[in-house]
N, C-alpha and C positions, 0 to 999 in steps of 0.2 A: 504494500500500500504506500502511496506517495505521501508527501507532506500535506498536512491539513491546511485548508483554506488558502491555497496558493494563489487563487484568483479573487480574493475577497475585495469588496469595495472598502473605501476608507471611512465611510459614514453611512448612517441610516438613510440620510437624504439621497446619497449616491445610489444606494441599493434600490430605492424607490424609482428614481429617475432613469436608471439604467436597466430597468426591468424590461421584459419582453411581452408583446401582445400577439395573440393568435385569434383568428376568426375561422370558424368551421360552420358552413351552411350546408344543410342536407334537405333537398326538395324531393319528396317521395310520393308516388301514387301506389296505393294498395287496393287490390280487388279480392274479395272472398266470395266463393260460390259453394254453398253447402246443400246437400240433398235432404233438406228438412223444411219445416214451415217458415223459417226465418227468411227475410228478404236478402238478396245479394247485397253485399256491402261494397262501397266505394269511398275512398278517402284520399285527399291530397293535402299533405301537410308540409310545413317548412320548419325545420329545427335550426335555430340559431344558437351557436355556442361561442361566447367571448371569454377568452382566458388571459388573465394578467398574472405574470410571475415576477417577483422581485429578483434582483441579482443577489448574490451571496454576500452576507455581512458576518464574517467570522463564524461561519457555519450555520447562521440563521437565514432563512428565506421564507417566503409566504406565497401562496397561490390563491387567487380569487377567480372563480369561474361562474359566469352567468349563463343560464340556459332558458330558452323560450321555444315553445312548440305551438304553432298556429295552423288552423285550417286555412287553405288557400282557395280563392275563387268560389267559396261556398260549397265545395265538394266534401260533404260531411255526412253522407248517408251510411252511417255505421254506428254500432254500439260501442261507445268509448269506455266501457267498463264502469262508468260513474253514474249510470242511470239515463243517459241520453240515447234515444233511439233503440230501445230494447227489442223492437220488432226486426232489427237487422242483425246480421252476423257481427262478431266482435272484430274490431281492429284496435289493438291495445296502444293507441296513441292519443290520449286525451290532451286537450289544450292545457298548457301549464307555463308558468313563469316562476323560476326559482333559482337559488344559488345551488349549482350543481356540485361545486367544491369550494371550500373555504378553510384552509388549514395553515398552520405554522409548522415549519420543519426545522430540525436541527441535525447537523451531520458533523461527526468528529471521529476520525481514525477508525472507520469501519462501523461505527455505531450511528444509527439514524432513528430519530423519533419524529412522528408526525401526529399532531393533535388537531381534531376538527373534522369537518365533512370532507370525505375523500373517496377516491376509487380504490378498491382493494381487490386484487386477483391473486390466485394461487394456481400453479401448475397450468393445466389446460382449461381452467375455469369450470370443471365439472362439479365442483363443490362450492367454490366462492368465485364470483365473477361480476362483471359490470353490465351484462345484458346490452352490449353496445349496439345491437341491431335495432332496438326500439328507439324512438325519437327522444323519449325521456329515459336516459340510461340509469342504472342502479348505482347508487353510492351509499356510503355508510357514515354515521356520526360516531366518532370514537378515537381511540389512540392506537397507533401502530408502532411497535418497536422492532428494529432489525439490527442484528449484529453479524457482520462478516468476519469470521475468524481468519480467513485467508481467501485466496481466489477460488477455492473449491468448496468450502463449507460455510453455510450461513443458516441462521435460525431467525424466524419471525414469530412475534406474538402480537395479537390484537384483541382489544376489548371494544365491542360495539354496543352502543346504547340506543341506536335507532337505525332501522333499515329503511332507506329512502328508495322505495321500489319504483317500478316503471309506470305506475298508475297515477302520477301526480301526488301532491301532499295528502290527499284525502285517504289514501290507503297505505301510508307509511306506518311502520310498526315499531313501537318501543320494545327494546330487547335488552337482554343481559347475556350477550354472546361472548364466548372466549375462543379464540382461534390460535392455533400453534402449528407451524409448518417448518420443518428442517429439511435442507437439501444438500446433497453431496454430489459434486460433479466428478465423473470418471472419464476415462478415455473412450468408453463405449456408450455413455449416456448419463442421465441425472437420476439419482435415487432420492425420492422424497418420502418423508414420514410425517403424518399429520394427525391432529386431534381437533375436531370442531365440535365444541360443546355449546349448543344453541338453546335459547330459552326466550320465549316471548314474555315481556314484563306484564304479567297479569296475575290474577288471584288463582288461576287454574294451573295445576301441575302440567307442564307441557315440555319437559326436557327432551332434547334430541341430540344424543351423543354419538359421534362417528369417529372411528379410528381406522387409519389405513396406511398402505404403502404403495408407491408408484415408481416404476422405472420406465424411462423413455429415452430413446436415442436413435442414432443412425451411424452407419459406417460405410465406407466406400469399398466395393469389391470390383476392382478394375474401373470401368466406366459406369458402373451401376451403383446407385446409392441404395442401400438396404435400410429400411426404417422399421422400428419395432417399439412396442410399448406393452406393459402389463401392469395391472392394478388390482388390488384387493382391499376391501374395507368391510368393517362390521358396524352395525348401528343398533343402538338401544333407544326405544321411544317410550316415554311415560306420558300418558294423557289421562288426567283424572285418575280413575281407579284401574286403568288398563295399561299393561306393559307389553311391548313387543320387541323382538329382535329379528334382524334381517341382515343379509350379506350382499355385498356388491362385488362384481368381478368384471374385468374388461381385458381383452387381448386384441392387439392390432398388429398387422405386418404389412409391409409395402415395399415397392421398388420404384426407383426413379431413374429414368434414362432419357437422354435427349431433352425434349420439352414435355415429357409425359410422366405422370406419377400415378401408380395403381396401388390401391389399398384394399384390404379385407379386414373385417373386425367382428368381434362378438362381444356384446355387452349385456350383462344380466343385473337388473335391479331386483333383488330377491324378495321373497314373500315369507311371512311367518304363518304357515299353515293356510294360506289363502285369506287371512283376515287383515293383513297389513302389508303394504308395499314400501320398500326402501325409498326414502324421500331425500331430495336435495334442494331445499328452499332458497338457498343463497346462490345457486348456480346460474350460469349463463345458459339457460335451458334451451334456448332457440338453436344452439349449436349442436344439440344431441337429439337422437330419436326422431329426426325428420323436421323439416322447416315448416310444416303445416301446424306444428305445435299441438298435436293431438294428445301428447303424453307429458304435459307440463307437471301434472301430478301423477305419480306412479299408481296404477290400479292396485287394489288390495291383493290381487292374485300375482303381483309382480310383473316384470316386463323383461323379455329376452329379445334382443335386437341383433339380428344377423345382417350385416351391411357390407356393401362393396362400393368403391368409388374410383373414378378415373378423372383426371384433370391435367391441365397443362397451360401452355401459352400459345396464342395464335394472334396474328395481326396486331401485336403489341399489347393485347389484353390477356386476361386469365379466364379460364372456363373450367367447369366441373360438372360431372353427372354422378348422382348417388342413388343407390337402391337400398331400401330397407325392407326386411321381412320381420314382422312382429308376432310374438307368441307370448302367452302367459307363462310365468315361471312355475306357478302352481296350477297346472292345467286340470281341467275336469270336463265332463260332458257338456257343461253349460258355458264354460269359458276356456278357450284354447287358442284359436286363430284370432289374432288381434289386428290383422290387416297387413297392408304393404304400402310403400310410398316411393315415389320417384321425385327426385329433386334435380334441378338444373340451374346454373348460374353463369353469367358472363359479364365481366366488367372491363372497362378499357379507359386508360387515362387519355384525355383529349389533349391536355397540355400538362405542364408541371403541376398546376394548381387545380385542375378540373378532372372529374371522373364521371363516367356514365355507366349505368348498369341495368341489367334485367335479371329477374330471378323468378323461378316457378316451382311450385310444390303441388303434387297430386297424391292425395291419400285415398286408398280404397279400403273400405270397411271390411273387416274380417267376418267370417260366418258367425263368430261368437263374441264379437267386440261390442259388449253392452254399452249403450250410451254414445257410441261413435257413429258418424255418418260420412259418406263420401265427401271429400273436401278438396277444392281447388283454390290455390292462392297465386296471385301474380303481383310482382312489384316492378316498378320502373323508377329509377332515381338518378339525380344529378347532384354531385357533391363538389363543393369548392372549399379549398383551404388556403389561408394566407398567413 
């Protein structure tokens, strides 16, 4: 580790005036078509994110981030999850104006502490993430501590007092969450161990404790890049007078060559006897189990997801195709086949600051997927960053 505060400003005033400003604009159209009595949904929204970060002053710095999401041109025929247009399918992008981040940071010789509202992510965001796909991304109020022992080993601890979710302030949750994650880098990948002890701040017993290990990495074999990951976790849930235990397992392997990457994987969110399914309430859920978001909450019978993807680069942009096959972890005559899904995406930078994209998800209801319906979703977006 190098010397501390090598580029520090000489006064607090200098730290403020020499800070950086970033602007992120995301204009997005979303369409949802479901095979049920709900009307097809259409939404056109603009998310504006303004970020100001001070320069360093003897290890201290601060970030202030403003976020606003607005309906554009009156295209708001959708259920915004807050009671508006319940006759339409859901598009989880309510209008909102809020501080997305506002924290004070201190860094010294490998030790970092951040206090305030902030983005928190661990590993691949399967358990803790920012849900960055939605216009109002997820942040947390709390304190994060990080210590880097050296270039290969670090440990993080966080305490969260409020979960600022993607549904605007009305659905934020007071909490008493403790997060710990330790990671060790090796020549073949990164080994992570974690414990996420979650509890909503209410009078009802609702503890959700998860402990696990993850290993993910890649290695070159000639001109081919081999990718791999494996993860296992166990979870205990206490809700009122009920207690459950369930396991999580994930394995993934892939190869990359030229401009193509192919992956196959199998993920199981286990069940406790068909009465409880393994849950991940702080995750970036949109990135897992299909982009149509049919399994944001794990069914009580659990979920097994066998998937394959192929993606790469073409005409300066990135593309991907993904297929999912869903089954219940605790299958029965009543619940077994939970359906399948096809996902497709293509995004291309127009210039250094502008990106255009299109994304599609098609979920086909399984024979025994209780409460699910055939669902198609389409997104078109234009993003600008300065």
